C-alpha positions in Angstrom: 130.5 110.4 109.8 126.7 110.7 110.5 124.6 110.4 107.4 120.9 110.1 106.5 121.0 106.7 104.9 117.8 107.2 102.9 119.1 110.5 101.5 122.4 108.9 100.5 120.6 106.1 98.8 118.3 108.5 97.0 121.3 110.5 95.8 123.1 107.4 94.5 120.0 106.1 92.7 119.7 109.5 91.0 123.2 109.2 89.7 122.6 105.9 87.9 120.3 104.7 85.1 120.8 101.0 84.7 120.1 98.1 87.0 120.5 94.3 86.9 117.1 92.8 87.8 117.1 89.2 89.0 113.9 87.1 88.9 112.9 83.5 89.6 110.1 81.4 88.2 111.3 77.8 87.9 114.9 79.0 87.1 116.8 82.2 87.9 117.0 85.0 85.3 118.7 88.3 85.2 118.2 91.3 82.9 119.6 94.8 82.6 116.9 97.5 82.6 116.8 101.2 82.8 115.0 102.7 85.8 113.8 105.8 87.6 113.0 106.1 91.2 110.7 108.1 93.6 111.2 109.6 97.1 110.3 106.3 98.7 113.2 104.6 96.9 110.7 102.6 94.7 112.2 101.8 91.4 110.3 101.8 88.1 111.3 100.2 84.8 109.8 99.8 81.4 109.7 96.4 79.6 107.7 94.4 77.2 105.3 92.0 79.0 106.6 89.2 76.8 110.1 89.4 78.2 111.4 86.5 80.3 111.9 88.7 83.4 108.3 90.1 83.1 106.8 86.6 82.8 108.8 85.6 85.9 107.5 88.6 87.9 103.9 87.5 86.9 104.7 84.1 88.4 106.8 85.3 91.4 106.9 89.0 92.3 110.1 88.5 94.5 113.1 90.3 92.8 116.6 91.3 93.5 118.5 94.2 92.1 122.1 95.3 91.7 123.1 98.9 90.7 126.7 99.9 90.2 128.7 102.1 87.9 130.8 99.7 85.8 133.5 102.4 85.3 134.4 102.6 89.0 137.8 101.3 89.9 138.3 97.8 91.3 139.7 99.3 94.5 138.2 102.0 96.7 136.3 104.2 96.3 133.4 101.9 95.5 129.6 102.4 95.6 126.7 100.2 94.7 123.3 99.0 95.7 121.9 95.5 96.3 118.3 95.2 97.2 115.4 92.8 97.3 111.7 93.5 97.2 108.6 92.9 95.1 107.7 94.0 91.6 104.3 94.6 90.1 102.9 96.4 87.0 101.8 100.0 87.5 98.2 100.6 86.3 97.4 103.9 88.1 97.2 106.6 85.5 98.3 109.4 87.9 101.3 107.4 88.9 102.1 106.6 85.3 102.0 110.2 84.4 104.6 111.0 87.0 106.7 108.0 85.9 106.5 109.1 82.3 107.8 112.6 83.2 110.6 111.2 85.2 111.4 108.6 82.5 111.4 111.3 79.8 113.7 113.5 81.8 116.3 110.8 82.8 116.1 108.0 80.2 114.3 108.7 77.0 115.7 110.4 73.9 113.6 113.1 72.3 112.0 110.6 69.8 111.3 108.0 72.5 109.2 110.1 74.9 106.4 108.3 76.8 103.2 110.4 76.3 99.7 109.2 77.2 99.1 106.7 80.0 95.7 105.7 78.6 97.1 104.8 75.2 100.1 103.1 76.9 97.8 100.9 79.0 95.5 100.0 76.2 98.3 98.9 73.9 99.5 96.3 76.3 102.8 95.9 74.5 104.9 97.2 77.3 104.4 97.7 81.0 105.9 99.9 83.7 106.8 97.9 86.8 107.3 99.2 90.3 109.8 97.6 92.6 109.0 98.1 96.3 112.2 97.4 98.2 112.2 95.5 101.5 116.0 95.6 102.1 118.6 97.9 100.6 122.3 97.3 101.1 124.3 100.4 100.1 128.0 99.9 99.6 129.9 103.2 99.9 133.6 103.0 100.9 133.8 106.8 100.8 131.1 107.2 103.5 132.0 104.1 105.4 135.6 103.1 104.8 135.6 100.5 107.7 132.1 99.0 107.5 131.9 99.6 103.7 128.1 99.2 103.6 124.9 100.0 105.5 121.5 98.5 105.3 118.1 100.0 105.2 115.1 97.8 106.0 111.8 99.0 104.8 
């Protein structure tokens, strides 16, 4: 079955909301965070700058991510993403406005909407981070029952 791997990954990312984010700065750490993504398969998450995973990103921007639906069966069909790349805070107001809109649509409840990028940046309490993937491994036993996974190198 011929597939456009980027499109298949994009579709899968859109179907999920939560990822496990692994960082390393002296010791490994992992945290579950909500995310949105863009057409370039970059992932964006919101977190307080004081969190351990954010401090680790400040020291070492290399990250790994796993995304899977925890309700899927232990046997086929199975789908999930593993990736590695780099993470950095987003400070561009135009990009933040787009992320806020995506976040408000996919993640936030009505009382938790992200509003003004300028106020958000000035407060400094939380940050939006962008993960730029370098390698994505997409497990999908429906699309690839024999190989089970395909990789995208960016």
